[in-house]
N, C-alpha and C positions, 0 to 999 in steps of 0.2 A: 504428580510423580508418586509412585509407591515406594515405600521403604520396607525392606524385609530384614529381619534380624536372624542371623545364624549363630547358634551356640555350639561349640565343639569342645569336647573334653580331651585333654592331652596329658596323660600321666599326672592326673590329679589337679591340673590347672584348667581353668575355663578360659577359652579364647572366644571373643565375640567379634564378629565382623558384620558390617552393615553394607548391604547391597542396595543401590538406588536404581529402581526400575522406572522407566518412562515408556509411554506408548506413543506410537506414530500410527495414524490411520491414512493409508495410501492406496490409491487405485491407479493401476497402470495397465489396463486391459483385463484380460481374463485373470481372475484371482489365483488360479492354479499356477500361473507363471510367477506372479509377485510372491506368492507363498514359497515356491521352490527356490527362488533367488535368495530371499531373506532368511530362510532356514539354514542357509550355508554361510551366513555372515557371522564372523566372530563377535561375540558380545550380545547377539540376539538370543533371547531365552525362549520365546514362544512366538509363533505366527499363527493367527486364526483367520481363516477366510470368512468373509461376511459381506454385509451390505450397509451403505450409509449414503446420506445426501438426498434422500427422497422424503416422501410424505406418508407412505403406507407403514403402519405399525406391524411389526412381526412379519415381514414379507417372506414369501417362499421363493425359491429359485425360479420356479415357473412364472410367478408373478413378476419378478425382476426382469427376466428375459423377455417378457411381453412388452417391455418398455413403458408400462403404465404406472409404475410406482415412483418414478423419479430417482430411484436408487442406482448407485454404481456398485459394481463388484469391487470390493476393497479388502485389504488385510489389516488386522490389528497386529502391529509388530511391537512386542515387549522387549526392551533392551536394557542392558546394564550400563548405566551412564559412566561407570568407572572404566569401561572397556571400549565404548563407542558413543559418540555424541549424536544428537539429533541432526546436526549439520552433516555429519558423515553419512547418516541414514539417507538424508536428502540427496547427497552426492551420488550414492548408489542408485537411488530412485531414478535420477536423470539418466544414468548410464543404462538402466535396465529396460527402458521403453522409449517410444517416440512420443514426446509430449507436444508435438506440433500437428498431430493428426486429430481432428475433432471427432469424438465419438467413435473411435476406431483404433485398433491395434492389429496390424496385419490383416488377415481375413476376418477377424472378429469385428463385427459392425453393430452399432446400436449405442444408445446413450448409456447403457449399463457398462460399456467398455471404455468410457471416457477416462482421461487422465485427471486425477483428482488428489488433492491434499486437504484433509479435514484436520485443521489445527485445533489444539486444546490449550487455550490461554494465550496471553499477550506475548510471552517469551517465544512460544512456538510460532506465532504469527509473524513476529519480527524476523525470526530465522528463515521462515518461508519466503518473505519478501526479499531478503538479502540473497537467498539461494537462487531465486528466479532471476535476479539481475545478473548473477554469475553465469547461470545456465543459458541465458539468452545468447551469450557469446559463443556457445558451442553449436548452435543450430542455425541453419540458413533461413528457416521459416519461423514465424512467431510461435511462441509457446501458447497452447490453448488450454492448459491445465486449469481445472476449476479449483479455486481456493476459497474455502468457507470454514467457519467455525463448526466443529463437530456438534451436531444435535444429539445423535444417538447412533451407536453401532449395534447391528444385529448379527449374531453369529449365524453362518450358513449351516445347512444341513450336514450331518456327519459324514456323508460320502464325499463331500468336498474337502474335508480336512486331510492334510498330508497327501493330497491327490497324487502328486508326482512320485513320492516315495512308495505309495501303495499300488501304483499302476504304471511302473516304469516302461512297460511294453505297449501301453495304449498308444494308438497312432498320434494323438495330440502331444503326448509326452515325448515320443520318439522324434517327431518332426518339428515341433515348435519349442517345447521347454528345454530338452536336452541341448540342442544347439545354442540356445540363449545362455544357458549355464556355462557351457564350454567357452563361449565367446567372452563372457565376463571373467571367467577364471583366467583366460589368456591375457586379459587386460591387467591382471594383477589386483583385482578387487580383493578386499579382505575376506578370505574364505576360512571356514571352519569345517574341515573335511572329516571330522570325527565320526 
């Protein structure tokens, strides 16, 4: 967990506030979808698309999509623990994708599109184990989500970052991401529409 310190001056007095940031590394199919969902969650500070779970150091998108690196498309989600918990992040994760389809989300197929949670530390591992037990009751089929301790997260190329916001009229955004966001918004998930 990262701790940041903010100092503000207000009419001669100094006000100090402490924000506790934690990161979650999650894969739920194409990272553009995961990123677009979590960028709209209140308490989430940053979402970075990238790769994790494989053996290749510093992989490129082309290498990952070849299926030869072992990496999944994932997002690093930095969130303020005073506003949202890791457990709540996991609840949104289960709602935002189908964790019962192995190496696939919709028409996106391949090991890089697998459902994955890469935990960091024993506290997150325990939360993941409890969350899976709860989530299993929501689905008819078994959950196939890969759960492993994070070895390393690699940031994806710049053109993948903020993809939905930068390309709202791209076909994938129009036909896949936008409907997913609208569906989750209708469910009442915690949204930050600023």
